[in-house]
C-alpha distance (Angstrom), angle and dihedral (degrees) to the residues before:
residue distance angle dihedral
M1 . . .
L2 3.82 . .
E3 3.82 93.0 .
T4 3.82 90.2 49.7
R5 3.78 91.6 52.7
L6 3.79 92.7 46.7
Q7 3.83 91.7 48.3
E8 3.79 91.0 52.5
E9 3.80 91.9 50.1
L10 3.82 91.5 47.0
Q11 3.79 91.1 50.7
Q12 3.82 89.8 51.9
I13 3.79 90.3 50.1
R14 3.81 90.5 51.3
R15 3.81 92.5 48.2
Q16 3.80 89.4 53.8
G17 3.80 91.3 50.9
L18 3.82 90.9 -118.0
E19 3.79 102.8 117.0
R20 3.78 115.5 132.9
K21 3.78 127.1 -151.9
V22 3.75 134.3 -172.1
T23 3.81 116.9 -106.4
D24 3.82 118.7 -148.3
L25 3.78 115.7 -155.4
H26 3.79 140.2 172.0
F27 3.80 108.1 -148.7
L28 3.78 112.9 -145.0
D29 3.78 91.3 -174.5
P30 3.83 135.0 -23.0
T31 3.87 91.7 -72.0
Q32 3.81 106.4 36.2
A33 3.80 134.3 53.1
L34 3.79 141.1 173.7
D35 3.82 127.1 -136.6
R36 3.80 122.3 -143.3
E37 3.78 91.2 -88.1
G38 3.78 91.3 56.9
K39 3.78 97.3 -108.0
K40 3.81 113.5 148.9
Y41 3.79 121.6 -135.1
L42 3.79 137.0 -170.7
V43 3.82 103.8 -128.8
L44 3.79 116.9 -136.6
S45 3.78 97.2 157.3
S46 3.81 108.6 66.6
N47 3.81 128.6 105.0
N48 3.81 90.5 -138.4
Y49 3.81 87.6 120.5
L50 3.79 99.5 168.6
G51 3.80 94.9 34.2
L52 3.79 91.5 -124.1
T53 3.79 99.5 139.2
H54 3.79 89.5 91.2
A55 3.76 98.9 35.9
Q56 3.80 108.5 129.8
E57 3.83 91.7 -134.8
V58 3.80 90.7 55.9
I59 3.78 94.8 45.8
A60 3.80 91.8 46.9
A61 3.81 92.6 50.7
S62 3.80 91.0 49.9
R63 3.82 92.4 50.0
Q64 3.79 93.3 47.2
A65 3.80 92.4 50.2
A66 3.82 92.3 50.4
A67 3.81 90.5 48.2
S68 3.82 92.6 47.3
F69 3.82 103.1 38.4
G70 3.78 104.6 20.9
A71 3.79 134.5 -105.8
G72 3.80 98.5 -71.4
S73 3.80 143.2 14.7
T74 3.88 94.7 -127.9
G75 3.79 93.9 -159.4
S76 3.73 151.5 39.4
R77 3.81 116.5 -73.6
L78 3.79 87.0 -117.9
T79 3.79 90.7 62.6
T80 3.83 119.5 27.4
G81 3.83 101.6 -42.0
G82 3.79 96.9 88.8
T83 3.79 113.0 111.9
F84 3.78 134.7 -176.2
A85 3.81 87.1 -116.5
A86 3.78 92.3 62.7
S87 3.82 97.7 50.2
D88 3.82 91.5 41.8
L89 3.78 91.1 54.0
E90 3.81 92.1 46.7
K91 3.80 90.9 54.7
R92 3.81 90.9 50.3
L93 3.86 91.7 46.7
A94 3.81 91.9 50.3
R95 3.83 90.8 52.7
F96 3.79 92.5 44.5
K97 3.80 92.4 50.0
H98 3.82 92.4 44.1
S99 3.83 90.7 -119.7
E100 3.78 136.8 132.3
N101 3.78 95.4 -119.8
A102 3.85 144.5 -9.2
L103 3.78 137.0 -151.7
V104 3.83 126.1 -153.3
F105 3.85 121.9 -138.9
N106 3.82 129.8 -173.9
T107 3.85 96.3 -104.8
G108 3.76 138.3 1.7
Y109 3.79 88.3 -112.0
M110 3.82 91.3 55.0
T111 3.81 90.0 47.1
N112 3.80 92.4 59.5
L113 3.79 92.3 44.7
G114 3.78 91.7 45.7
V115 3.81 94.4 48.7
L116 3.79 98.2 43.4
Y117 3.78 96.0 40.6
G118 3.81 90.6 44.1
L119 3.81 97.3 49.9
L120 3.80 107.4 29.6
R121 3.81 120.0 81.4
A122 3.80 141.0 168.3
G123 3.78 111.7 -59.9
D124 3.82 93.9 30.4
V125 3.76 122.3 109.3
V126 3.83 123.6 -149.0
F127 3.80 119.3 -159.1
S128 3.81 109.4 -153.2
D129 3.80 131.9 -173.1
E130 3.82 110.6 -115.3
L131 3.86 91.7 -125.9
N132 3.79 96.7 49.6
H133 3.80 117.9 135.3
A134 3.76 119.4 -85.0
S135 3.80 91.0 -109.6
I136 3.80 90.3 61.0
I137 3.78 91.4 46.6
D138 3.78 91.4 49.8
G139 3.82 92.1 45.4
C140 3.79 89.6 54.3
R141 3.82 91.2 47.7
I142 3.80 95.4 54.5
S143 3.79 93.9 44.0
R144 3.78 120.5 94.8
C145 3.78 96.6 -120.3
K146 3.79 138.7 83.5
T147 3.79 118.3 -89.2
V148 3.80 119.6 -148.0
V149 3.84 115.7 -169.1
Y150 3.77 119.6 -149.3
K151 3.80 127.2 -162.0
H152 3.80 114.9 -87.0
N153 3.82 110.9 -75.8
D154 3.80 88.6 -23.5
M155 3.81 103.9 142.7
A156 3.82 93.6 179.8
D157 3.80 89.1 57.4
L158 3.79 91.7 47.1
Q159 3.83 91.2 50.0
R160 3.81 90.5 49.1
L161 3.79 90.8 52.5
L162 3.81 93.8 45.0
E163 3.82 88.8 53.0
S164 3.81 96.5 46.0
E165 3.82 104.9 36.0
P166 3.81 113.3 90.9
V167 3.84 112.3 -132.6
A168 3.78 124.5 -167.9
G169 3.83 94.9 -180.0
Q170 3.78 134.5 17.6
R171 3.80 127.0 -24.6
F172 3.85 117.3 -134.4
I173 3.80 127.0 -171.3
V174 3.81 114.7 -162.3
T175 3.79 127.3 -175.7
D176 3.77 143.8 152.9
G177 3.80 112.5 -104.7
V178 3.81 93.3 -146.7
F179 3.78 110.7 15.7
S180 3.79 110.8 -124.4
M181 3.79 99.7 -139.2
D182 3.80 103.1 33.6
G183 3.82 98.5 31.6
D184 3.82 92.3 -139.8
I185 3.80 123.1 135.9
A186 3.84 127.4 -116.6
E187 3.81 117.8 -107.5
L188 3.78 92.5 -110.5
P189 3.84 99.3 168.7
T190 3.84 91.5 59.9
L191 3.80 92.0 39.1
V192 3.80 89.5 56.6
K193 3.81 91.8 49.3
L194 3.80 91.8 49.4
K195 3.80 93.6 46.1
E196 3.82 89.8 52.3
R197 3.79 93.8 45.1
F198 3.82 94.1 49.8
D199 3.81 97.5 32.9
A200 3.77 91.4 -119.2
C201 3.82 128.4 160.1
L202 3.84 107.3 -119.8
I203 3.81 117.1 -146.8
V204 3.82 119.4 -173.1
D205 3.81 123.2 -171.5
D206 3.80 103.3 -146.8
A207 3.82 95.8 179.9
H208 3.79 91.1 127.4
G209 3.80 95.1 30.3
V210 3.78 102.1 63.0
G211 3.80 111.5 87.0
V212 3.79 88.2 10.3
I213 3.82 111.9 66.7
G214 3.78 136.6 22.4
S215 3.80 124.1 60.8
D216 3.79 89.6 -92.8
G217 3.78 94.8 35.6
S218 3.81 92.9 -113.7
G219 3.79 93.7 127.9
T220 3.76 143.6 -120.3
A221 3.80 99.3 -10.1
A222 3.79 91.6 52.8
H223 3.84 90.9 44.7
Y224 3.81 89.9 60.7
G225 3.85 97.8 32.0
L226 3.81 90.9 -114.4
L227 3.78 101.3 128.0
G228 3.78 113.0 166.8
K229 3.81 93.9 18.1
I230 3.84 98.4 100.5
D231 3.82 116.1 80.5
L232 3.78 96.0 -152.7
Q233 3.80 128.3 14.6
I234 3.77 115.9 -164.4
G235 3.76 122.5 -164.3
T236 3.78 147.3 159.4
L237 3.78 135.1 -119.8
S238 3.82 91.2 -155.0
K239 3.83 102.5 74.8
A240 3.80 121.8 42.1
L241 3.83 90.3 1.3
A242 3.79 90.3 60.2
S243 3.82 99.7 -138.6
E244 3.81 133.4 73.4
G245 3.78 136.0 -86.0
G246 3.76 138.8 59.5
Y247 3.81 138.8 -113.9
V248 3.75 145.4 -166.4
A249 3.81 124.4 -144.1
G250 3.79 126.2 -163.3
K251 3.78 144.7 99.7
K252 3.78 118.2 -14.3
I253 3.80 93.4 -119.8
I254 3.79 91.9 57.4
I255 3.82 93.3 46.9
D256 3.84 89.8 48.3
Y257 3.77 89.5 51.6
L258 3.81 93.1 49.5
I259 3.84 90.4 51.5
N260 3.80 86.7 59.3
R261 3.78 101.3 36.6
S262 3.83 110.5 25.8
R263 3.80 106.0 99.4
P264 3.87 96.5 -165.6
F265 3.84 86.9 57.2
I266 3.79 97.1 41.9
F267 3.80 98.1 45.9
S268 3.82 101.9 38.0
T269 3.77 128.4 93.5
A270 3.78 107.3 -113.6
L271 3.78 123.5 -108.2
S272 3.79 117.5 -87.9
P273 3.82 118.0 -95.5
A274 3.82 89.2 -118.8
A275 3.81 93.0 59.1
L276 3.77 92.9 45.4
A277 3.82 93.6 48.4
A278 3.82 91.0 48.3
A279 3.81 91.4 54.4
D280 3.82 91.2 46.4
A281 3.82 91.0 51.5
A282 3.83 91.8 47.8
L283 3.79 90.6 49.7
Q284 3.79 91.0 50.6
L285 3.85 89.8 53.7
L286 3.80 90.8 50.9
E287 3.82 91.7 47.2
T288 3.80 95.3 48.3
Q289 3.85 98.9 37.9
P290 3.80 106.8 27.2
Q291 3.78 96.9 147.5
K292 3.82 93.2 50.1
Y293 3.77 93.3 56.9
L294 3.79 102.5 26.9
G295 3.81 93.0 44.1
A296 3.78 92.5 54.3
L297 3.80 91.8 45.8
W298 3.78 93.9 50.4
E299 3.77 93.1 45.6
N300 3.84 92.5 50.3
S301 3.78 92.2 45.5
G302 3.82 93.0 53.9
L303 3.79 92.2 44.4
L304 3.76 98.0 51.8
R305 3.77 92.8 42.5
R306 3.78 89.8 54.5
L307 3.82 94.2 44.6
L308 3.79 93.5 51.2
S309 3.77 91.5 50.2
E310 3.77 90.0 50.8
E311 3.82 88.1 54.4
G312 3.82 88.1 61.0
L313 3.76 97.4 -105.4
Q314 3.82 121.8 144.3
V315 3.81 101.0 -113.9
I316 3.84 121.4 -179.2
N317 3.79 109.5 -126.8
G318 3.77 118.2 -113.1
V319 3.80 146.9 119.8
T320 3.82 102.3 -120.6
P321 3.83 127.9 91.4
I322 3.80 90.0 -108.8
I323 3.86 102.9 96.7
P324 3.83 114.8 -176.4
V325 3.81 114.3 -155.3
M326 3.79 104.7 -162.6
V327 3.82 118.6 -137.4
G328 3.81 105.8 155.6
E329 3.80 108.1 -150.4
A330 3.80 119.1 73.5
E331 3.83 95.0 -139.6
L332 3.82 93.5 50.0
T333 3.80 89.8 46.8
M334 3.81 92.4 56.3
K335 3.83 91.5 45.4
F336 3.80 87.0 53.5
A337 3.80 92.1 50.4
D338 3.81 91.6 44.5
G339 3.83 91.0 50.9
L340 3.79 90.8 51.9
R341 3.80 90.6 48.8
E342 3.82 89.0 54.5
A343 3.79 87.6 51.1
G344 3.77 92.0 52.5
I345 3.84 101.7 -99.8
L346 3.79 124.1 115.2
V347 3.80 112.8 -148.0
A348 3.79 125.1 158.7
G349 3.80 117.4 -116.1
I350 3.80 107.2 -147.0
R351 3.81 120.2 -157.8
P352 3.85 140.1 153.9
P353 2.94 133.4 -20.6
T354 3.83 88.4 30.3
V355 3.78 89.6 52.9
P356 3.85 131.0 17.6
Q357 3.78 122.2 -84.4
G358 3.81 111.1 -82.2
E359 3.82 93.0 22.4
S360 3.80 100.9 87.3
R361 3.71 113.6 145.5
L362 3.79 148.3 159.7
R363 3.76 110.2 -95.2
V364 3.81 102.0 -147.2
T365 3.80 116.6 -171.6
V366 3.75 131.2 -176.2
T367 3.80 133.0 -161.8
A368 3.78 136.7 -151.6
A369 3.83 87.6 -108.9
H370 3.84 96.9 63.0
S371 3.78 115.4 105.7
E372 3.79 123.5 -132.6
N373 3.80 90.5 -116.0
Q374 3.82 91.7 53.1
L375 3.77 91.4 52.6
R376 3.81 95.1 45.2
Q377 3.83 92.1 50.5
A378 3.81 91.0 45.0
A379 3.78 93.7 53.0
K380 3.84 90.7 52.2
V381 3.80 91.6 50.4
I382 3.83 93.6 46.1
G383 3.79 90.4 50.2
S384 3.80 92.7 47.1
V385 3.83 93.7 49.8
W386 3.80 90.6 48.4
R387 3.78 93.7 50.9
G388 3.84 89.4 48.8
L389 3.82 90.0 54.2
Q390 3.76 91.6 48.3
G391 3.83 90.2 51.9
R392 3.83 90.2 56.4
C393 3.79 95.6 47.2
């Protein structure tokens, strides 16, 4: 009976053009990868924003940690899984995020679940942007409090809801810093004013902000010059920091509380020393050479955004390396992505439920490691494939 039900649901997913499949790749460097048949692709769909996955300093740190501390942690950090690498990285993250303390989780997804489930309780109300990442949405769902969704980056709507929604406990405002599908940036100056006016706890997920915006690459607060104004900054080690894992940075009392109350932290085997050391090494490179990496990223982002617009594609304006190319229909979007794959370019086709119906798009991303020639050639191919699809419609 279960298999029948699952088969029916899978068939419906396929009819809607929404089926997902795993992609296996062998990355040659941050910008190129091979599939299992040996075909080479230019990758314009990763979150490896600074191109540090293949930096020799990062690889060497990972190898040294595995050789010194072993391949895995084999336990929770509250038993025997705590390593020097974890606490060393947390100290560096806290300084980098201008916070009192930080706590590492196994993934960015688990960080949001762990923070929201750990802090929110019955009587509280959390105000959440409608385009927040799925991990925030799920964290709100499993918490014991009421969730109120406000229109995307609409501060007037958020203020209206803060004024009208009765709250017996604590108010929380939670938002992405850089939104993962549109690449736009949260209106942090107004969010800070509202959080102060309504005595709310402000939580910002900077997964796509760290290593992307701010003069030092530390994210949304630095971008706006509002250091110290966010109560909790959530982030990931698996994008610009080239490894895996997540973290939260904030006041020591909040971190201490999460250590004692966040079930995803308490009951998970800790990250491997190799992963932690790799993230630490990547962060050191960003801290010591911000202009080298950020400058290249910003230059590449602006170049490809301009080139795609010149090819006649509908590109959402922005300044981040997340470049949405709007298509509309899910089926056409996936044909577009498939056509580019045949042409040797990997770009993610994004469709419901990740984005609303009618807003399917290509999510093009660039890194600091892409060359100008790669981006110019890619823009020509993307424009050509799109015009070919239009001619067949």
